[in-house]
C-alpha positions as CSV (number, residue, x, y, z in Angstrom):
1,M,-6.8,-20.4,10.7
2,E,-5.4,-17.1,12.7
3,W,-2.0,-15.4,10.7
4,T,0.5,-14.6,13.2
5,R,4.0,-16.3,12.8
6,C,3.1,-17.8,9.5
7,L,3.4,-14.2,8.6
8,T,6.8,-13.7,8.8
9,G,8.7,-15.6,6.4
10,L,6.1,-14.0,3.4
11,M,7.8,-10.8,4.9
12,L,11.4,-12.1,4.0
13,V,10.7,-13.8,0.5
14,T,11.2,-11.5,-2.2
15,L,8.1,-10.6,-4.6
16,L,7.1,-10.7,-7.8
17,P,7.0,-8.1,-9.9
18,A,4.9,-7.2,-11.7
19,V,2.8,-4.6,-14.9
20,A,0.3,-3.8,-16.1
21,G,0.3,-3.5,-20.1
22,A,0.4,-5.4,-23.5
23,S,4.4,-6.2,-23.1
24,A,5.7,-6.8,-19.6
25,P,10.5,-6.0,-19.0
26,K,12.5,-9.2,-19.2
27,G,11.7,-11.7,-15.8
28,M,8.9,-9.4,-15.3
29,V,5.3,-10.7,-15.2
30,E,2.6,-9.2,-15.9
31,V,-0.6,-8.3,-13.7
32,R,-3.7,-7.2,-15.6
33,E,-6.5,-5.4,-13.3
34,E,-10.1,-4.8,-13.9
35,V,-12.6,-3.2,-10.7
36,L,-16.4,-4.4,-11.1
37,D,-18.4,-1.9,-11.3
38,N,-19.6,-2.6,-7.8
39,G,-16.5,-1.8,-6.7
40,L,-15.1,-5.3,-6.7
41,K,-10.6,-5.1,-8.3
42,V,-9.8,-8.2,-9.4
43,L,-5.9,-9.0,-10.1
44,L,-5.4,-11.5,-12.0
45,L,-1.3,-13.2,-12.9
46,E,-1.9,-15.7,-15.5
47,N,0.4,-18.5,-17.0
48,H,0.3,-21.5,-17.3
49,R,3.6,-23.7,-16.0
50,S,1.7,-25.4,-13.7
51,P,-2.2,-27.3,-14.1
52,A,-3.3,-25.5,-11.7
53,V,-5.5,-22.1,-10.6
54,T,-5.5,-20.3,-7.2
55,F,-8.3,-17.6,-6.7
56,Q,-7.9,-16.0,-3.2
57,V,-10.6,-13.2,-1.6
58,W,-9.6,-10.5,-0.1
59,Y,-11.1,-8.8,2.4
60,R,-10.1,-4.9,3.7
61,V,-10.5,-6.2,7.6
62,G,-8.4,-7.9,10.2
63,S,-7.8,-7.2,14.2
64,R,-6.7,-3.6,13.2
65,N,-11.0,-2.9,12.3
66,E,-11.9,-4.3,15.2
67,V,-12.8,-2.0,18.2
68,D,-11.9,-2.6,22.3
69,G,-14.6,-5.2,23.6
70,K,-14.5,-7.2,20.3
71,S,-11.2,-7.9,20.0
72,G,-11.4,-11.3,17.7
73,I,-14.6,-11.1,15.9
74,A,-11.9,-10.4,13.3
75,H,-11.0,-14.0,12.7
76,F,-14.7,-16.0,14.4
77,L,-16.5,-13.9,11.5
78,E,-13.9,-16.2,9.2
79,H,-14.3,-19.8,11.4
80,M,-18.7,-18.5,10.8
81,L,-18.4,-18.4,6.3
82,F,-18.4,-21.9,7.2
83,K,-21.4,-22.6,8.4
84,G,-23.2,-21.8,5.0
85,T,-25.7,-20.1,3.1
86,D,-28.7,-20.8,2.0
87,K,-26.9,-23.0,-1.4
88,V,-24.7,-24.7,1.0
89,A,-24.8,-26.7,3.2
90,P,-23.1,-25.4,6.8
91,E,-19.2,-27.6,7.3
92,E,-19.9,-27.9,3.2
93,Y,-17.4,-25.9,1.1
94,A,-14.0,-27.7,1.6
95,R,-16.2,-31.1,1.0
96,I,-17.2,-29.5,-2.3
97,I,-13.5,-28.0,-3.1
98,R,-12.2,-31.3,-1.9
99,K,-14.5,-33.2,-4.4
100,H,-13.7,-31.1,-6.9
101,G,-9.5,-32.2,-6.4
102,G,-8.6,-29.2,-5.3
103,R,-7.4,-28.2,-1.1
104,S,-8.7,-24.4,0.0
105,N,-8.5,-22.6,3.5
106,A,-9.1,-19.5,4.6
107,F,-7.1,-16.7,6.9
108,T,-7.4,-13.4,10.1
109,S,-4.8,-10.9,9.6
110,R,-3.8,-7.7,11.6
111,D,-5.3,-6.3,8.7
112,A,-7.1,-8.6,6.1
113,T,-9.1,-11.4,5.9
114,V,-8.5,-14.1,2.8
115,Y,-10.0,-16.8,1.4
116,H,-8.3,-19.1,-0.6
117,A,-8.1,-22.1,-3.1
118,T,-6.3,-24.1,-5.7
119,M,-8.1,-26.3,-7.5
120,S,-7.5,-27.1,-11.7
121,R,-8.4,-24.3,-14.7
122,D,-11.5,-26.5,-15.1
123,T,-13.1,-27.0,-12.1
124,I,-12.1,-23.2,-10.2
125,G,-15.7,-21.7,-10.5
126,V,-17.3,-23.7,-8.0
127,A,-14.7,-21.7,-5.8
128,I,-15.6,-18.4,-7.5
129,E,-19.3,-19.8,-7.5
130,M,-19.6,-20.6,-3.6
131,E,-17.1,-17.1,-2.6
132,A,-19.4,-15.2,-4.0
133,D,-23.2,-16.6,-2.3
134,R,-21.0,-16.3,0.5
135,M,-20.0,-12.5,0.5
136,V,-23.5,-12.3,1.2
137,N,-25.8,-15.1,2.0
138,T,-24.0,-16.4,5.1
139,R,-25.5,-17.4,7.7
140,F,-25.5,-16.7,11.4
141,E,-27.7,-19.4,13.1
142,D,-27.2,-19.7,17.1
143,A,-27.5,-23.8,15.8
144,Y,-23.3,-23.6,14.7
145,F,-22.5,-20.1,16.9
146,T,-22.1,-21.8,20.0
147,P,-20.3,-23.9,19.7
148,E,-17.8,-22.4,17.2
149,K,-17.5,-20.6,19.5
150,R,-15.4,-23.3,21.3
151,V,-13.8,-24.2,18.9
152,V,-12.0,-20.6,18.4
153,Q,-11.5,-20.9,22.5
154,E,-9.5,-24.2,22.0
155,E,-7.8,-22.8,18.9
156,R,-6.7,-19.9,21.7
157,R,-6.4,-22.3,24.1
158,L,-4.2,-24.7,21.8
159,R,-1.9,-21.1,19.8
160,T,-1.3,-18.6,23.2
161,D,-2.5,-20.1,26.3
162,D,-0.8,-22.7,26.4
163,R,2.6,-21.8,23.9
164,P,5.0,-19.7,26.5
165,R,6.6,-17.3,23.5
166,A,3.1,-16.8,21.9
167,A,1.8,-15.8,25.5
168,L,4.5,-13.5,25.3
169,A,4.7,-12.4,22.3
170,E,1.2,-10.9,23.3
171,I,1.8,-10.0,26.9
172,T,4.8,-7.8,24.9
173,N,1.9,-6.5,22.4
174,A,-0.2,-5.3,24.2
175,V,2.4,-2.7,26.0
176,T,4.9,-2.1,22.6
177,Y,1.5,0.1,21.8
178,V,-0.3,1.8,23.4
179,V,-3.6,2.8,21.4
180,H,-3.0,1.6,17.9
181,P,-5.1,-1.8,17.6
182,Y,-1.9,-3.9,16.3
183,R,-2.0,-4.0,20.7
184,R,-5.4,-6.6,20.5
185,P,-3.9,-10.9,19.6
186,I,-5.8,-11.4,16.3
187,I,-7.6,-14.1,17.4
188,G,-8.8,-12.1,20.7
189,W,-8.6,-12.2,24.5
190,P,-10.9,-14.2,26.0
191,E,-12.8,-12.4,28.0
192,D,-13.9,-11.0,25.0
193,V,-14.3,-14.4,23.6
194,R,-16.9,-15.0,25.1
195,R,-18.5,-11.8,25.4
196,M,-19.2,-12.3,21.8
197,T,-23.0,-12.6,20.9
198,L,-24.1,-13.9,17.3
199,S,-25.7,-10.3,15.9
200,D,-22.1,-9.0,17.2
201,L,-20.5,-11.3,14.6
202,E,-23.1,-10.2,11.5
203,D,-23.1,-6.5,12.3
204,F,-19.8,-6.7,12.1
205,Y,-19.3,-8.9,8.8
206,R,-22.7,-6.9,7.0
207,T,-19.8,-3.9,7.8
208,Y,-16.6,-5.2,6.2
209,Y,-17.5,-8.1,3.8
210,S,-19.2,-6.4,0.3
211,P,-17.4,-6.1,-2.6
212,N,-16.6,-2.3,-2.3
213,N,-13.9,-3.6,0.2
214,A,-12.9,-6.4,-1.2
215,F,-10.6,-8.2,-4.2
216,I,-9.5,-10.7,-6.0
217,V,-6.0,-12.3,-7.0
218,V,-6.1,-15.0,-9.5
219,A,-2.6,-16.8,-9.9
220,G,-1.9,-19.7,-12.7
221,D,-3.6,-21.6,-15.5
222,F,-6.5,-19.7,-16.7
223,D,-8.1,-17.5,-19.7
224,S,-8.3,-13.4,-18.2
225,E,-11.7,-13.4,-20.2
226,E,-13.3,-16.4,-19.0
227,I,-12.0,-16.4,-15.4
228,L,-13.6,-12.4,-15.3
229,S,-17.2,-13.4,-16.9
230,Q,-17.4,-16.3,-14.7
231,V,-16.6,-12.4,-11.8
232,R,-19.0,-10.5,-13.7
233,E,-21.6,-13.3,-13.6
234,T,-21.3,-14.5,-10.1
235,F,-19.5,-11.6,-7.7
236,G,-20.1,-8.6,-9.7
237,K,-24.4,-8.2,-9.6
238,I,-23.5,-8.0,-5.6
239,P,-24.5,-4.9,-4.7
240,R,-21.9,-1.8,-3.8
241,G,-22.3,-1.8,0.2
242,S,-21.2,1.6,1.9
243,E,-18.2,3.3,2.4
244,P,-16.2,0.7,6.1
245,P,-15.4,3.2,8.7
246,S,-12.1,3.9,8.5
247,V,-9.4,3.0,11.4
248,G,-7.6,7.1,12.1
249,F,-5.5,5.7,15.6
250,T,-2.0,6.9,15.5
251,E,0.6,5.2,17.8
252,P,2.2,8.4,19.5
253,P,6.2,8.3,19.8
254,Q,7.7,6.3,22.4
255,R,10.0,8.0,25.0
256,G,11.2,5.7,26.5
257,E,11.9,1.6,27.3
258,R,8.8,-0.6,28.3
259,R,9.4,-3.9,30.2
260,V,7.2,-6.6,30.5
261,R,7.9,-9.6,32.8
262,L,5.7,-12.9,32.3
263,K,4.8,-15.6,34.9
264,K,3.9,-19.3,33.1
265,E,4.8,-22.6,33.3
266,A,7.8,-23.1,30.7
267,E,11.6,-25.1,30.9
268,L,13.7,-22.1,30.4
269,P,13.3,-18.3,30.0
270,V,13.1,-16.3,27.1
271,L,13.9,-12.5,25.9
272,M,12.0,-10.5,22.9
273,M,12.1,-7.1,22.2
274,N,10.5,-5.1,20.3
275,Y,11.3,-1.5,17.5
276,H,8.7,0.5,16.5
277,V,10.1,0.6,13.2
278,P,7.7,2.4,9.2
279,G,6.1,-0.4,7.3
280,V,6.3,-0.8,4.2
281,D,5.4,2.5,2.3
282,H,8.0,4.3,4.0
283,E,12.1,4.2,2.2
284,D,13.4,2.3,5.0
285,S,11.4,-0.9,5.2
286,H,13.8,-2.7,2.4
287,A,16.6,-1.5,4.6
288,L,15.6,-3.1,7.1
289,D,14.4,-6.2,5.3
290,V,18.2,-6.5,4.8
291,L,19.0,-5.9,8.8
292,E,17.1,-8.4,9.5
293,M,18.8,-10.5,6.8
294,I,22.2,-9.7,8.1
295,L,21.2,-10.2,12.0
296,S,19.1,-13.9,12.1
297,R,18.7,-15.3,8.4
298,G,21.7,-18.9,8.9
299,R,24.5,-20.0,10.6
300,T,26.5,-16.1,10.3
301,S,24.1,-14.1,10.9
302,R,25.3,-12.1,13.7
303,L,23.0,-13.0,16.6
304,Y,23.7,-16.7,16.2
305,R,27.0,-16.8,15.7
306,D,27.1,-14.6,19.2
307,L,25.0,-16.1,20.8
308,V,23.9,-19.4,19.6
309,Y,27.9,-21.1,18.3
310,D,30.6,-18.6,19.7
311,R,28.8,-17.3,23.4
312,R,26.8,-20.6,23.7
313,I,24.0,-18.7,25.6
314,A,21.3,-19.4,24.2
315,R,19.1,-21.8,21.7
316,F,18.3,-20.0,19.6
317,A,18.3,-16.2,18.4
318,Y,16.1,-14.1,15.9
319,A,15.4,-10.7,14.3
320,G,11.9,-10.6,12.2
321,Y,10.9,-7.5,10.4
322,H,7.0,-7.6,10.1
323,R,7.0,-5.5,7.3
324,V,4.2,-6.5,5.9
325,S,1.4,-4.2,7.4
326,I,-0.6,-1.1,6.8
327,D,0.1,0.8,9.8
328,P,4.1,1.5,11.6
329,T,5.0,-2.1,12.7
330,T,7.5,-3.2,15.1
331,F,11.2,-5.2,14.4
332,T,11.8,-7.8,16.8
333,I,14.5,-9.7,18.1
334,G,15.1,-12.2,21.1
335,A,16.9,-15.3,22.5
336,Q,15.8,-19.0,24.1
337,A,18.3,-19.1,26.8
338,M,20.1,-22.0,26.8
339,P,20.3,-24.0,30.3
340,G,21.7,-21.9,33.4
341,K,21.4,-19.1,31.2
342,D,18.9,-15.9,32.6
343,T,18.0,-13.0,30.4
344,A,19.9,-10.4,31.2
345,E,22.8,-12.3,29.9
346,L,20.9,-12.2,26.5
347,E,20.3,-9.3,26.6
348,A,23.6,-7.3,27.3
349,A,24.3,-10.1,24.9
350,I,22.3,-8.9,21.9
351,D,22.5,-5.2,22.7
352,E,26.3,-5.8,22.0
353,V,25.3,-7.2,18.5
354,I,23.0,-4.5,18.0
355,A,25.4,-1.9,18.7
356,A,28.6,-2.7,16.5
357,V,26.3,-2.5,13.5
358,R,25.5,0.6,15.0
359,D,28.8,1.6,15.9
360,D,30.2,-0.1,13.1
361,G,28.5,-0.7,10.5
362,V,28.5,-4.1,8.6
363,T,30.6,-5.7,5.9
364,T,30.7,-5.5,1.8
365,A,30.1,-9.2,2.4
366,E,27.5,-9.4,4.8
367,L,26.0,-7.2,2.4
368,D,25.9,-9.3,-0.1
369,K,25.3,-12.4,1.3
370,A,21.7,-10.0,2.0
371,R,21.1,-9.1,-1.9
372,N,21.7,-13.1,-2.9
373,Q,19.2,-14.5,0.4
374,V,16.4,-12.0,-1.8
375,A,17.1,-13.2,-5.2
376,A,17.1,-17.0,-4.4
377,A,13.1,-16.0,-2.6
378,F,12.8,-14.3,-5.1
379,I,13.7,-16.9,-8.0
380,F,11.9,-19.4,-5.0
381,A,8.3,-17.5,-5.5
382,Q,8.2,-18.4,-8.8
383,E,7.7,-21.6,-7.5
384,S,4.1,-21.7,-6.3
385,N,1.0,-20.4,-8.1
386,S,-0.2,-19.3,-4.6
387,G,3.8,-17.5,-3.3
388,Q,2.3,-15.4,-6.4
389,A,-1.5,-14.9,-5.8
390,M,-0.5,-14.1,-1.6
391,R,2.2,-12.4,-2.5
392,I,0.5,-9.4,-4.7
393,G,-1.7,-9.9,-2.1
394,F,0.0,-8.3,-0.1
395,H,1.2,-5.3,-1.7
396,E,-2.4,-4.7,-3.2
397,L,-3.4,-5.2,0.8
398,T,-0.4,-2.2,2.0
399,G,-0.3,-0.1,-0.5
400,G,-0.8,-1.5,-4.4
401,W,0.8,-4.8,-6.5
402,R,2.5,-2.4,-8.6
403,R,5.3,-1.5,-5.8
404,M,5.8,-5.0,-6.6
405,N,7.9,-4.0,-9.6
406,E,10.9,-1.7,-7.7
407,Y,11.7,-4.5,-4.5
408,L,14.5,-6.5,-6.4
409,R,15.8,-2.4,-7.9
410,S,14.9,-0.9,-4.1
411,I,16.9,-4.0,-2.7
412,Q,19.7,-4.0,-4.8
413,G,19.9,0.1,-3.7
414,V,20.9,-0.8,-0.6
415,T,23.9,0.2,1.4
416,A,26.1,-0.7,3.9
417,H,25.2,3.6,4.7
418,D,21.2,2.6,5.3
419,V,21.8,-0.4,7.0
420,R,23.7,1.4,9.6
421,R,21.9,4.1,10.0
422,V,18.5,2.2,10.4
423,A,20.1,0.8,13.1
424,R,21.1,4.0,14.8
425,Q,17.7,5.8,13.9
426,Y,15.4,2.4,15.3
427,L,17.0,0.0,17.2
428,D,17.2,2.4,20.2
429,R,15.8,1.5,23.5
430,D,13.8,4.7,23.5
431,R,11.7,3.1,21.0
432,R,11.3,-0.7,22.8
433,T,9.0,-2.6,24.1
434,V,10.5,-5.7,25.8
435,G,9.2,-8.8,27.0
436,I,10.7,-11.4,29.3
437,L,9.7,-14.7,30.1
438,V,10.5,-16.2,34.1
439,P,9.5,-19.9,34.2
440,Q,6.9,-21.6,36.8
441,T,7.5,-25.3,38.0
442,R,4.1,-26.8,38.0
443,K,2.5,-27.6,40.7
444,R,1.7,-30.3,42.1
445,S,-1.4,-31.3,42.5
C-alpha cells in the first residue's frame, strides 16, 4: 500500500511521550530499547490495556533512497515481499496471519518501508518468524514479477492517473524540488515502473534489507523478556549487512515562485501551493504544527471560515504540514473552487488569509484552541496499540523516539509571536510552488 495522504493525519496527531528506565513520570509511558549484535534495534512498549500486540518492522528505505530512472522501486519491492520464501508460499503471509486471528499490511513512504501485524499475545510469534524469514529469504521469480508489475501499474492508475487532485499533487511536488529525491512519486513514474527488472528489485533488496538498516517496534499486551527472546532467536541470527549508501542531496534555496498547470478531465479547478519548510528536527516545527491547525482544522479555522463559509468560493480548503520527514519538507495550502469560481480568486483569497497571519498574528483563542486539539489527539493516540507503535516508529525514523518526550511541552511553549514569525519566514511567495488543475471536458469518441 502506498503511504502518501494517509501520512497527513499521523503528522497532526501528538505522539506519545516515552522514557526509558525503571520508572516513568506521571502521564508518560515506558519504551524499552535493545540493540542486537547485528545492529537491529528493538523498541518495546509493553501495556496490558488491550489483549493484542502490534509488531512492526521498519526498514530505513523509501523513495528517498531511489535514483533517477528507478523511481517506485521501494514500493514495488514491498509488493514482492509477499511473494514468498522457501518456507512461506506466495501470497500466504496475510492468509496465515488471518488464520491466527490477526491482521497485517505494509506501506511505503518517502523515508521508510514498514511491515506490520496485529495479533494476540499467544500468536504474535507467527508474525515474528515470518518477518525474520522474509528479511533475508524473499524469493524473486519471473513467474510473479510480471503479474505484480501489472498490479503496481493498475494501482498507479487508480490512485494517481484517474484522480485529478492526486495527479496535480504529483506534478506540483515534482516541480517543488529541483534535486532532492522527494520530487519523485512514491509509486514511481510510469516509464520507470515499465522498465523495472527483477534484478533491479533483488539488488535493491540486498542493499537495503538488513538488520542494521531496520528497527522493530512492538506495542501492546506482551511480556518484554518473552518478545526479546523470540526476536533474538529469529532476527538475531541474521548477519549484519553492508552499510547502505547515504542520501547526499540538499535542496538549494528557492529564489522565486514556480508555477505548473495540469490540464486534465475534472469537474472543478483546484489550486495547491507548496512552501519549503523545515522538518521534525527543527525548532520551528512545533510552531508550524500550530499554524497548520489554526489555518485549517475545523469550521472556525481561517481557511474554512474565509473561503468556504464567508466567501463561498471554495468547496473545501486545507493546510497540511508534512512534518514527519527526514529532510526539509513542505507546508501545503490548497482549495477546490466552487462552480463558477476560478483559481485566481482562490489564490487571492488564500494570500489574504496568509497576509492576515503574517501582519496581524493570531488571537489567544486561536492559539488555545490549537493547543487543545493537540491535547485531544494525544489522548486519542493512547487508545490504539498500532497507533502507539506507529508514532514511536515515525519519531525513531526521523531522529529518535526520545523526541516524543518533549513534544507536548514544546507545543505548549509555542506563542502567538512564534506562529506569526514562522508564517512570515516560511509562507513567502518566493519559496512556493503553485499548482493549478485546469479542468478539461471529456472528449466524445
